[in-house]
DSSP file (Angstrom, degrees, kcal/mol; ACC not computed):
  #  RESIDUE AA STRUCTURE BP1 BP2  ACC     N-H-->O    O-->H-N    N-H-->O    O-->H-N    TCO  KAPPA ALPHA  PHI   PSI    X-CA   Y-CA   Z-CA
    1    1 A X     >        0   0    0      0, 0.0     4,-2.3     0, 0.0     5,-0.1   0.000 360.0 360.0 360.0 -36.1  -60.1  198.0  -38.6
    2    2 A X  H  >  +     0   0    0      1,-0.2     4,-2.4     2,-0.2     5,-0.2   0.890 360.0  54.1 -61.9 -41.1  -58.1  197.2  -35.4
    3    3 A X  H  > S+     0   0    0      1,-0.2     4,-1.8     2,-0.2    -1,-0.2   0.843 108.0  48.4 -65.8 -34.9  -56.0  200.3  -36.1
    4    4 A X  H  > S+     0   0    0      2,-0.2     4,-2.4     1,-0.2     5,-0.2   0.897 110.0  52.5 -68.9 -41.4  -59.0  202.5  -36.2
    5    5 A X  H  X S+     0   0    0     -4,-2.3     4,-2.0     1,-0.2    -2,-0.2   0.923 110.1  48.1 -57.1 -45.4  -60.4  201.0  -33.1
    6    6 A X  H  X S+     0   0    0     -4,-2.4     4,-2.0     1,-0.2    -1,-0.2   0.884 111.1  50.6 -64.7 -39.2  -57.1  201.7  -31.3
    7    7 A X  H  X S+     0   0    0     -4,-1.8     4,-1.7     1,-0.2    -2,-0.2   0.905 112.9  45.6 -64.5 -40.2  -57.1  205.3  -32.6
    8    8 A X  H  X S+     0   0    0     -4,-2.4     4,-2.7     2,-0.2    -2,-0.2   0.839 109.8  55.3 -70.5 -34.1  -60.6  205.9  -31.4
    9    9 A X  H  X S+     0   0    0     -4,-2.0     4,-2.3    -5,-0.2    -2,-0.2   0.908 108.7  47.2 -67.8 -42.1  -59.9  204.3  -28.1
   10   10 A X  H  X S+     0   0    0     -4,-2.0     4,-2.1     2,-0.2    -2,-0.2   0.889 112.6  50.0 -67.5 -38.5  -57.0  206.7  -27.5
   11   11 A X  H  X S+     0   0    0     -4,-1.7     4,-2.7     2,-0.2    -2,-0.2   0.940 111.5  48.9 -64.9 -46.2  -59.2  209.7  -28.6
   12   12 A X  H  X S+     0   0    0     -4,-2.7     4,-2.9     1,-0.2    -2,-0.2   0.876 108.9  52.5 -66.2 -36.6  -61.9  208.6  -26.2
   13   13 A X  H  X S+     0   0    0     -4,-2.3     4,-2.3     2,-0.2    -1,-0.2   0.918 112.0  45.3 -62.0 -42.4  -59.4  208.1  -23.3
   14   14 A X  H  X S+     0   0    0     -4,-2.1     4,-2.1     2,-0.2    -2,-0.2   0.921 113.9  49.3 -66.3 -42.4  -58.1  211.7  -23.8
   15   15 A X  H  X S+     0   0    0     -4,-2.7     4,-2.8     1,-0.2    -2,-0.2   0.923 112.1  50.5 -61.8 -45.0  -61.7  212.9  -24.1
   16   16 A X  H  X S+     0   0    0     -4,-2.9     4,-2.6     2,-0.2    -2,-0.2   0.895 109.5  48.8 -61.6 -43.8  -62.5  211.0  -20.9
   17   17 A X  H  < S+     0   0    0     -4,-2.3     4,-0.4     1,-0.2    -1,-0.2   0.906 117.2  41.6 -58.4 -46.1  -59.6  212.5  -19.0
   18   18 A X  H  X>S+     0   0    0     -4,-2.1     5,-0.7     1,-0.2     4,-0.5   0.859 118.3  46.7 -73.0 -38.1  -60.5  216.0  -20.0
   19   19 A X  H  <5S+     0   0    0     -4,-2.8    -2,-0.2     1,-0.2     9,-0.2   0.842 109.4  53.5 -75.5 -35.5  -64.3  215.4  -19.5
   20   20 A X  T  <5S+     0   0    0     -4,-2.6    -1,-0.2    -5,-0.2    -2,-0.2   0.542 108.0  53.4 -80.9  -6.6  -63.9  213.7  -16.0
   21   21 A X  T  45S-     0   0    0     -3,-0.5    -2,-0.1    -4,-0.4    -3,-0.1   0.855 124.3 -36.8 -95.3 -90.8  -61.8  216.6  -14.6
   22   22 A X  T  <5S+     0   0    0     -4,-0.5     2,-0.1     2,-0.0    -3,-0.1   0.222  92.1 112.5-131.1  16.3  -63.1  220.1  -14.7
   23   23 A X  S   <S-     0   0    0     -5,-0.7     5,-0.1     1,-0.2    -4,-0.0  -0.436  77.4 -69.4 -86.5 163.1  -64.9  220.7  -18.0
   24   24 A X     >  -     0   0    0     -2,-0.1     4,-1.5     1,-0.1     3,-0.3   0.046  44.5-107.0 -53.3 162.0  -68.7  221.3  -18.2
   25   25 A X  H  > S+     0   0    0      1,-0.2     4,-2.0     2,-0.2     5,-0.2   0.812 117.5  54.9 -65.6 -33.2  -71.2  218.6  -17.5
   26   26 A X  H  > S+     0   0    0      1,-0.2     4,-2.0     2,-0.2    -1,-0.2   0.897 105.5  51.9 -63.6 -39.3  -72.2  218.2  -21.1
   27   27 A X  H  > S+     0   0    0     -3,-0.3     4,-2.7     2,-0.2    -2,-0.2   0.873 108.1  53.6 -65.1 -40.7  -68.7  217.5  -22.1
   28   28 A X  H  X S+     0   0    0     -4,-1.5     4,-1.8     2,-0.2    -1,-0.2   0.895 108.3  47.9 -58.3 -45.4  -68.5  214.8  -19.3
   29   29 A X  H  X S+     0   0    0     -4,-2.0     4,-2.4     2,-0.2    -2,-0.2   0.909 112.6  49.0 -67.5 -40.4  -71.6  213.0  -20.6
   30   30 A X  H  X S+     0   0    0     -4,-2.0     4,-2.8     1,-0.2     5,-0.2   0.916 111.5  50.4 -65.4 -42.1  -70.3  213.1  -24.2
   31   31 A X  H  X S+     0   0    0     -4,-2.7     4,-2.3     2,-0.2    -1,-0.2   0.864 109.8  49.7 -65.3 -33.9  -66.9  211.7  -23.1
   32   32 A X  H  X S+     0   0    0     -4,-1.8     4,-2.6     2,-0.2     5,-0.3   0.937 112.7  46.9 -69.7 -46.3  -68.5  208.9  -21.1
   33   33 A X  H  X S+     0   0    0     -4,-2.4     4,-2.5     1,-0.2     5,-0.2   0.951 114.6  45.9 -54.2 -51.1  -70.6  207.9  -24.1
   34   34 A X  H  X S+     0   0    0     -4,-2.8     4,-2.4     2,-0.2     5,-0.2   0.896 110.0  55.5 -61.9 -40.8  -67.6  208.1  -26.5
   35   35 A X  H  X S+     0   0    0     -4,-2.3     4,-2.2    -5,-0.2    -1,-0.2   0.967 111.6  42.3 -56.8 -55.3  -65.4  206.2  -24.1
   36   36 A X  H  X S+     0   0    0     -4,-2.6     4,-2.3     1,-0.2     5,-0.2   0.925 114.0  51.3 -64.3 -41.2  -67.9  203.2  -23.8
   37   37 A X  H  X S+     0   0    0     -4,-2.5     4,-2.3    -5,-0.3    -1,-0.2   0.917 112.5  45.5 -67.6 -38.5  -68.7  203.1  -27.5
   38   38 A X  H  X S+     0   0    0     -4,-2.4     4,-2.2    -5,-0.2    -1,-0.2   0.808 109.7  54.3 -73.3 -26.3  -65.1  203.0  -28.4
   39   39 A X  H  X S+     0   0    0     -4,-2.2     4,-2.3    -5,-0.2    -2,-0.2   0.917 111.3  46.2 -67.0 -41.4  -64.3  200.4  -25.8
   40   40 A X  H  X S+     0   0    0     -4,-2.3     4,-2.6     2,-0.2    -2,-0.2   0.927 112.0  50.6 -64.3 -45.8  -67.1  198.2  -27.4
   41   41 A X  H  X S+     0   0    0     -4,-2.3     4,-2.6    -5,-0.2     5,-0.2   0.908 109.6  52.0 -63.2 -39.3  -65.8  198.9  -30.9
   42   42 A X  H  X S+     0   0    0     -4,-2.2     4,-2.4     2,-0.2    -2,-0.2   0.929 111.0  46.5 -60.8 -43.7  -62.2  197.9  -29.8
   43   43 A X  H  X S+     0   0    0     -4,-2.3     4,-2.5     1,-0.2    -2,-0.2   0.924 112.0  50.4 -67.9 -37.5  -63.3  194.6  -28.3
   44   44 A X  H  X S+     0   0    0     -4,-2.6     4,-2.4     1,-0.2    -1,-0.2   0.914 110.6  50.0 -65.1 -40.3  -65.4  193.8  -31.4
   45   45 A X  H  X S+     0   0    0     -4,-2.6     4,-2.3     2,-0.2    -1,-0.2   0.894 109.3  52.1 -66.7 -37.4  -62.4  194.5  -33.6
   46   46 A X  H  X S+     0   0    0     -4,-2.4     4,-2.1    -5,-0.2    -2,-0.2   0.942 112.0  45.2 -60.6 -45.6  -60.2  192.3  -31.5
   47   47 A X  H  X S+     0   0    0     -4,-2.5     4,-2.3     1,-0.2    -2,-0.2   0.927 113.5  49.2 -64.2 -43.9  -62.6  189.4  -31.8
   48   48 A X  H  X S+     0   0    0     -4,-2.4     4,-2.6     2,-0.2     5,-0.2   0.859 109.4  54.1 -60.4 -38.3  -63.1  190.0  -35.5
   49   49 A X  H  X S+     0   0    0     -4,-2.3     4,-2.1     2,-0.2    -1,-0.2   0.911 111.4  43.8 -59.7 -50.0  -59.3  190.1  -35.8
   50   50 A X  H  X S+     0   0    0     -4,-2.1     4,-0.8     2,-0.2    -2,-0.2   0.858 113.0  52.3 -70.3 -33.6  -58.9  186.7  -34.1
   51   51 A X  H >< S+     0   0    0     -4,-2.3     3,-0.7     1,-0.2     4,-0.4   0.934 112.7  43.7 -66.2 -46.3  -61.7  185.2  -36.0
   52   52 A X  H >< S+     0   0    0     -4,-2.6     3,-1.2     1,-0.2    -2,-0.2   0.868 109.2  56.3 -70.4 -34.2  -60.4  186.2  -39.4
   53   53 A X  H 3< S+     0   0    0     -4,-2.1    -1,-0.2     1,-0.3    -2,-0.2   0.703  97.6  64.4 -72.7 -16.0  -56.8  185.2  -38.6
   54   54 A X  T << S+     0   0    0     -4,-0.8    -1,-0.3    -3,-0.7    -2,-0.2   0.610  84.4 100.7 -78.3 -16.1  -57.9  181.7  -37.8
   55   55 A X    <   -     0   0    0     -3,-1.2     2,-0.3    -4,-0.4     4,-0.0  -0.315  68.4-132.7 -72.0 156.6  -59.1  181.1  -41.4
   56   56 A X        +     0   0    0      2,-0.1     2,-0.1    -2,-0.0    -1,-0.1  -0.783  67.7  31.1-100.8 148.9  -57.1  179.2  -44.0
   57   57 A X  S    S-     0   0    0     -2,-0.3     2,-0.0     2,-0.0    -2,-0.0  -0.375 102.9 -29.4 101.7 178.2  -56.7  180.7  -47.4
   58   58 A X  S    S-     0   0    0     -2,-0.1     2,-0.1     1,-0.1    -2,-0.1  -0.357  71.0-103.7 -64.3 147.2  -56.4  184.2  -48.8
   59   59 A X              0   0    0      1,-0.1    -1,-0.1    -4,-0.0    -6,-0.0  -0.478 360.0 360.0 -71.5 151.9  -58.2  187.0  -46.9
   60   60 A X              0   0    0     -2,-0.1    -1,-0.1     0, 0.0    -2,-0.0   0.419 360.0 360.0 -82.5 360.0  -61.4  188.3  -48.4
């Protein structure tokens, strides 16, 4: 799950760079939304990774 979050974070960063420069206003809005959504997903994935790695025993 952490790998997917990192992948989507990179995609959102690229969309943000393209959207924040010279592309139409709608693309800027979509890029901003995607950027913040994927930042939240990345942080949640990090937290879940640390919580799960702290358990004893086999992973579920």
